[in-house]
N, C-alpha and C positions, 0 to 999 in steps of 0.2 A: 354188682348187679341189682338193680332196683327189685322190690318185692312187689307183686300185683296182686291186690284181694279185689275180685270185681264179681258180679252176679254170673250165676250158671249161664245164662243165655249168651254171655259173651265169652264161652268157654273156648269156642274156635279161634277166635281172634288172639286170645290169651295165649293159648299154646303154641300157635304158629308165630306170633310175634317174639315169644321168649326164646323158642328152639332156634329160629333162625338168627337171631340176634347173638345168642349165645354159643353157637356150635363152633365160632371162630375162638371162642375164649375157654373151652373146655381144658380144664387143668389134667394133665395126663399124669398117673402115677408113676412115677419113676421105676425103671425096670433094666436088667440088662439085656442088651440086643446081641443077638448071635451073629458075630461076623463071619460072612459066608467066605469059603475057601478061595472061591474064585476072584474076590477083591485081593486077595494078597498072592496071586498066582505066580508072581516072579520073587517073592520073599522066602526066605528059609524059615524053617520053623522057630528058631532062635530069634531072627530078626522080627516075625511077626509078634512073637510073645513081648519082646522089650518095647516095640512100638506101641502095643496095647498097655503095657503098663505104665508108659508115659501118659497115656491118653485118660487111663483111670486117675492118675493123680490130679490132672487138669480137671477132670470131671468133679472130682471130690472137692477140690479147691473152689470150684463155682458153686457147687451145692451147699458147701459149708461155710463160705465166705472166708475160709483160713487161706489166705494168700502167702502164708509163710512159706508153705511147701512148694510155692511156685519156683522160688529161686533155684531150688536142686534141679529142676528140669529145663532150665533155660540156658542156652549158649552165651557166652560173653557177648557175642554178635548178634543176639536176638533182636529183632525188629518187630513192631505191630503198628498197623495202620500208618506206615510210613515213619515211624518214630524210632530211634535207636536208643540203646541203653544209655542212662539209667531212666530215660523218660518212658521207654517201651514198657518197663514193667509197671510203671503207674498206670499206662494206658490199659494194661491188661487187668490190673486191680479194678480200676474203674468199671471195665466191662464185666467183670464179674459179679459186682453188685447190681448192675442193670439187666442182667439176663435172668430170664425164669429158671428154675431148678428142673434139671432133667438128665438123663442119661446122654452121653456122646455117643454115636455110632460112626463107623467109617463107611463113607460113601464109594470112594475109590483110593487105590493105593498102588504107587509106582516107584521103582527104585531107578535112580538115575546113574548114569556112566561113573560120575565121580564120588558114587555112595553117598547120595543124599536121598531122603526118603520123602516123597510128595504125598500128603493125606488130605483128601476133602472130607470134612466132618459136618455132621448135622447134630444139633442140640435138641434133644428130645425129638418131638414131632410139631414143633412150633414154627417151622418155616424159617429158621435159624441157621445160616451156614458159614464156614470157616474154611480158609485154605490155609494150610500149614506145610511146614518143612522140617524135618528131623536131620541134624548132621550125622556123621558116621558113629559118634558117641550116643547117639539117640537123644540128644539135647535138642530141644526146639530153637531153630533160628529164625523161623516166622511164624505168626499167627495172624490172619487177617479176617476181619468178619466180612462176608460177601453178602451183599442184599439180594442177588437174584440167583436161584439155583441153577438156571440154565448156565451160569458161568462156571459151574463145578464139572471136573471131567467125568465123563461117563454118564452124565445126567441129560436126560432129554425129556421134552413134554410129550408123553405118550397120548395125549388127547388132540394133538395137532392134526389137523385134515388139510388136503390139498384143494379141496374145491374152491373155485373163485367165489362163488355165491351159492347160499342155501336158503330156501323158505320153509320155515317151520310154523304150521298151523298150530293153534293150541286151543285147549279148554280152559275157560275162564271160571273157576269155581271159588265163590267167596272172596274175589279179587286176587287169587293165586294163579299163576301161569303154570299149566300143566300138559305136558307135551307126550304124545303117545311114543313108546318105546318098547325095547326088550332088554332083558339081562339072561344070559344063560338059556335063551329061546323061550324064556317066560315073558308074556306080554304085561305090560301096566303104564303107568304115567310116571315121568319125571316132573319134578318142580324145577322151572327155570328161576335159578335164585342167585343174583348178583352178590348175595352176601354170604355165599359159600365159597371159600378159598379153593377148593378141590375141583378137579374135572368131574368126578363123581363121588358121592357119597351115598352109600346104598342102604337099603332098609332090609336087614336080615330076617325080620319077622316074615316079611310077605315071600321073600326068596329062599329061604330056607339054608342060607350060607352057613359054612362051618365056622365054630366058634373056637377055634384051636390056637388062634395067633392072636393073643390079647395085648392091645397097646396101651390102655389105660382106662381110667374112670372119669367121669364128670356128672353134672346135672345141668338142667336148664334153669333159668330164672323162675320159671313157674313151678319147680320141683321135681320134674320127671327126671329119674336117674338113667345115666346112660353108660353104657359098658361098650367101648371102642375097640373094634377088632379089625384086621386088615386080612385079606384073602386075595389071591390071583382069580382072575375071571377070564373065563374061555373066550366069551364074546359078548358085546352090548351094541345097541343100535339104537337110533332116533328115526321113526318114521320112513323107514326105507331110504332115508337121506344119507345117513351116516352109520358106518359099521367100524367098531373096534375090535379087533381079535388079541387075545393074549394079553390082556392087561394085568400089569403086576400091581401088588400091594395097594390094592383098592381098599379104602377103609369103609367100614360098616356099622351100625348099631341098630337097636331095636326101636323103629319108630311106627310101632303098632298104634299108638294114640293118634298119629297122623290118618292111618287107614280108618280109624273110628270116625274121626271128626270132619275129614276133608274127602278122602277117595280110598275105596276099599282095596284098589290095585297100585298101592303106592310104591314105586320102585326105588326113590331116593331123590337126591338132588343133582342137578347138573349146574355146575359153577365155573368160576374164574379161569382155572387152567384150560377150559374149554374156549370160553368166550373171549380171551384177553387179546387174541389176534385177529379179531374181527371187529369191524365196525357193525353195529346192529341198530335195526330199528324197531321199537316196539309199537305196534298199533292195537290198541286194546279194542277199538271199535271192529276192525275187520278180523280181530284175533290172529295175528300173525306176526311172526318176527322174522325180518329179512336180514341175513348176515353177509357181509362182504369182506373178503380177504384184505388185511393190510399188509402194505410193505414195511420196512424196517423204521421209516420216517413217519409212519402213522397215516400214509395215504391209503384210501380205499380203491380196491380194484375197478370199481364202477362209481358213474355219479349216481347217487341214490336219493336226492331230494332236490326241489327247486328253493333258490335262495330266497324267492318270494314269501315262502311259507315260514321262514325263521322267524320265531317270536323273541328267543333269546338264546344265546350261547353261554352256557354256565361253565366256568373254568374251575375246575376242583383240585385239591391235592389228595393224598392219600397218607395213613399214619402206617404203623406196623402193620395194619390189616389192609393191605395194598388193594383189595377187591372193594373196599368200601369208600365210595367218592365223599370227600368231606368240604363244605364251603359255607360262606356266610352269606345270609340274607339280611335285609333290613325289616325291623317291624317296630313300628310306633317309635320311630326315630332311634331305636336301639339295634345294634347287631345281634344275631342270633345265629348260631351254628347249626348245620344241618347235615344229616347222613343219608345217603342214597341206597335203597335195598328194594328189589323187586319182591323179596320174601316176606313182606310184612304189609300190614295195612295203613301203618302209620300213625304216629303219634307225636305228642308235644309234651315236654316236660317244662315247668315255669317255677319261677320263685313266686312265692306268694304275693309280694308287692307288685310283681310285673303282671300277674294274673289278672290282680285287682285293677290294674291300669287298663288292660285291654278289654275286660268286662265293661269298665267305665265308658271308654271310647268306642264301644261297640266294634270293635275288631274281632272279638270273640263273643260269641252268641250261642245259647243251646240251639242243637238241631233237633227239631221237634220230631222228625220221622224215626229217630232213634236208629240203632243198628240194625241194617237190614229190615227196616220197618217195624222193629219192636219198640213200641214206645217209651218203655222205662228204662231204656239204655243211655248212660250219661255221655252222649258224644256232643260236639260242638262245630260250628262253622267257624274257620279262621279266615278274615279278610285283611287287606292291608299289607300283605307280603311283598316286598319288592326286591328287584335286583338290579343294580346299576342305575337305580331312579325308575325303572319300568315296573309298574305294578302287575302281578300275576294273578291267576285265577283263585278264586275262594278254593278253599280246601273244606270239604264236608265231611260229616260222619268221622271226626277226628277225635280220638281218644285224649284226654288232657290229665296229666299228673302232676301233683306237686312235686318239687324237686330242690336240689341246691344250686341248680344252675339252668339257664335256659337254653333248649335246644330242641330241633325237630327231626324226628325220623321220617324221612319222605319215603312212603310206599305208595300203594295202589290208589289211595284217595286222592293224593296230588297228581301221580304219573297219569291216570287215566284221563286228565284234561287237555292231554297233549299227545301228539306222536312224539316219541323221544329217540334221539339218535346217540348211543354210546359209543366212547372211543377211550380206550384206555391207554393207548400209546401218546394220544394228544391231550389226555386229561381234561375231554369235554363231554357234556350233555348237552346236546341242541334240543331245544323245545320248538316243535313244528306245530302250525295250525292242524287241527282235526279234520 
């Protein structure tokens, strides 16, 4: 994560840019997770013990990259990702080198009639899931990486709502979208943050949540230390539009610095697990987000915009952080990767040679008004950005950083130029006329 040294007058933007960008990259301290008795409710005590012993060996092999121990816990019939032995063990070894280090916990466990044991697993809290099966001798006969948690037994998205459409007015504070809501009957504001992978990520400093279930530690790129906890939440809601009761394992940390710099009644972040099943349109001028329920094919429940208003339809991909849209633009006849995130102002990272080129061609010019009217803030205007040959609006008030690669973080300073329609099932962001 890049280190940012900027003047005090830009502290609000620094803090928010870094915290939103790095929350999905928090490195959690490994710990042993308590396996609830209800998960193993049809296992004998001995069966549960043996299953957990095998998982512990697998966990240690992943942590230490010592794959020699894997052979002892694998059946001769072992398969992984469609490959049988001996290729399957090579797949598993390769998998262990690519995965982050963390504890493995059991999400669900069931015993079949022919005495096989199906276990759904999660690696740490990185959003990495596996489906596995043990044979009657408690040897692994299958271990497959699963991309989506919803494919696991007994896992549901607790943030799903059944409403066909929802309209959420918002406050716009320093470019950040803040929506009135409440948690455990305490009123405040949520940040609508497409960069946050969770349905809710709460602020325990404002809410006074108990800190007795520690998940791990991390820090933001601007240096704030984060200690991550999780708790069950009795109720949460958004502007009398949405109510959730009895939410389980909701993560929280101390975001007091956001209270200090953005809003004093900061509840936390509203993120991807909530918004992924809607097509939503963000209108910064009207300060409202309209959300429309999607079907399995990604079609919205209502027609929400006129085709005549479409300026461009951006087709994005996602990396391991599936909530972050990634796509390529063209700038000065070169490709430049961009990342979209409503929880940031936006910035551009440039190689020194390319920066000099943009300054020479006037595609990059100092922005005289500075950051929110402060004349000594080093921001720029970016011009000449194109997609599919079509030139897009200038981006003003853009922070520029020296970097080892060229990339743009697309936040408020870009998004405010349009109404934007987001659809994670079709992987599109549509730019509409304001």
